[in-house]
N, C-alpha and C positions, 0 to 999 in steps of 0.2 A: 504494500500500500504506500503510495507516494503522497506527499503533501506539498503544495506549492506555497511557500512563505513569501509575502511581499516585503519590499524594502521597509515600508512603514511598520509592518508587524515586527520585523527584525529590530528596528530602532526602538520600538516600544518595549520589546522584551529586554533589550540591552539596558534600557533606562532603569530597570528594576534590580540590577545587580551592582555590586561594588565596582566602581569604575577603575580601581587600582588593580583588579585581578587580571592575570594574563588571559587571553582569549585563544581558544583552539577549536579546530574542526574535529568532530568525532566521526571517523570514517570506518565503515564496516563492509569491505568487499567480501571478505571471508574471515579476516582477523581484525578485531576492533582496536584501532590505534587512534591516538591523539595526534593531530597535525597542527603545526603553527599556521596562523592566518597571515596571508601576504596582502597584496594589493586588493583594493576594492575597485572594480571597473564598472562603469555604467555605459551601456550601449543604448542609444536613443533610436527612435523611428518605429516602424510598424512592428518589428519583432524585438523591441527593446527589452532589456533585462539588466539586472545587477549581478555581477559575478564576484565571488570572494575567492581569491586565489589561495591555493595551498602553498606553504613556504617551508616544507620540511616535516619529517616525521619525528615524533618524540618517543612515545612508549605505548605499550598495550594499555587500553583503558582499564581503570580500576573496576572491580566487580560492582561497586555501588552505581557507577555510571552506566555500565551495561544493563544492570537491573532496571534503572529508571528509563532506559531507552527500549526495554523489552528485547534486548539482544541476547542470544544464547551465550552461555559461558564457553570459553575455549580452553 
């Protein structure tokens, strides 16, 4: 099941957390890893979108994060 998050929804969600915390992308192709966030790119026009670039892999996500995301343990 995929869910499309808008830039406005992302900004709203980010405004509810401590702004001094590091931000990561949680990625689960088959192994759930934390990835550093890189550039944020906005493409305008008919097929416009915002893209958050990955900027390197850090570590396997902690069990508490995988549980909150409903991702299976590895």
